[in-house]
N, C-alpha and C positions, 0 to 999 in steps of 0.2 A: 804443603803439597807442591810438587813440581808442576810446571806448566804442562808437561806431557801427561801426567796423571790427571790433571784437571780437564784436559782435552778428552781423555779417554772416558772419564766420568760423564762429561757433557754428552759425548757421543752415545754412551750407554743410555743416558736419560732420554735422548731423542729417539733412540730405537724403541725403548719401552713405550714412549708416547705414541709412536707410529703403530705399534701392536695394539695398544688400547683403542686407538681410533679404528683400526681394522676390525677389532672385535665388536665395537659399537656399531659399525656399518653392517657387519654380518647379522647382528641381532636385529637391526632395523629391517633388513631384507627378510629375515625369518618371520618377523611379526607381520610384515606386508603380505608374505606368502600365505600365512595362516588366515589373515583377514580376507584375502582374495579367494582362497581355496579351502574353506573349513573342512569339507568332507574329505578331500585328499589328505589334509593334514592329520585328521583323525585316523584314517586308514593307514597312513604311513606309521603313525605312532603305535597303532595296534600291531602292525607287522613287525616293527622293531622290537616291541615288547614280547611278542610271541617268539621271535628268533632268540632273543636274549634269555627267555625262559627255557627254551629247549637246550641252549648251550650250558646253562648252569644247573 
C-alpha cells in the first residue's frame, strides 16, 4: 500500500476512534441525567413513545 493510502487509512481510523469516544461520552451523560432526574427521564420516554406510536 502506498504511503498516501496508509495515511488515509490511519486518518480514517482516528476519526472512527473520535466518534466512538464521543458516543461513549454521550452515553455517560445520558446515564448521569437519568440517575439525577429519574422522573423526568420516564416522562420524556413516555412522551417519545406516545409520539412515535401516533406517527406509526
